[in-house]
N, C-alpha and C positions, 0 to 999 in steps of 0.2 A: 490495444496498446502494444502487444507483442509485434504485430505486423508493422506498426509505426516505428518501433525500436530497431527493426531489422532493415528498414529502408535507409538509403544513403542520402537522405534529404537533411538539410540543416534543421536543427531542433529549434523550437520556439521557447522563449523564456516564460516561466510561470511565476507570477508575483504572489508570494505568500504574505500578504499584508494582514493586518488585524481584522479587516472586514471578511476576508476569505476564510481565515481560521475560525472566526465567530460563526459563520454560516455552517462550516463543517461541524463545529461543536454542537450547534442547534440541531442539525440533522441527525447526529449521533444520539442526542438526548431524546429525540422523537423515536428513533429506531429501536432503542432498548425496550421501552415500555410496549411498543407495538409487538415485538417478539414475545414478550411475556404474556400479553393478552391473547395472542394467537395460540400460544402453547396451552393456556388455560382453557380456551374454547375447544381445542381438539382433544381434550381429556388425556393428553400425553403425560407421562410420568416426568415431572419437573426435574427430579433428582437424576434420573437416567439421562435426560436431555442435557442437563448441565454437565454431567460427567463426560458424555460423548463430545460436547463442544470443547470442554477443557482438554481432553485427551488429544483431539485433533489439533487444537491450537498449539499444544505443547509439542506434538510430533512435528508440525510444520515449523515451529520455532527452532527446534533442534536441527532439523534438516537444513534450514537456512543458515544456522550458525556453522554447521559443518561444511557447507558449500561456500562460505564467505570468501575464501581465498580465490576461488575461480571467478566468482562474481566480481570481486574487487579488481582483478586483473582485466576482466572484460570491460567493466565500467571505466577503468583508468584509460584503456585504449580508446573507448568511445569519447571520453573527455578530451583526450589528446587530439583526436580528430576534430572535435568541435572547436577547440581552441585555435587550431590551425585555420579553420574557416572564418571565425569571428573573434579576433584577439581582444576586442574592446568590451567584451562582456565582463562585468565586474562581479557577477554572482557566481561564476564558475571557477 
């Protein structure tokens, strides 16, 4: 995805309709129990694993929050470039 974002090719529109969101929701609901079962079979300490996952997610969220200004400027420029290429896109 990073490589595709750095290319100077026109982006393709992604439709986020109800079917697509339902499929993502279903995949997430399967993924969560799968992780829980895997952790129980590996005899890992569930509380330690949950704490590590929570700390990492929090740290990444804080980092993203602090970097939002630079990312916003970068994405705004990318959006301006895209609008110049195809002004008829109504989703952007």
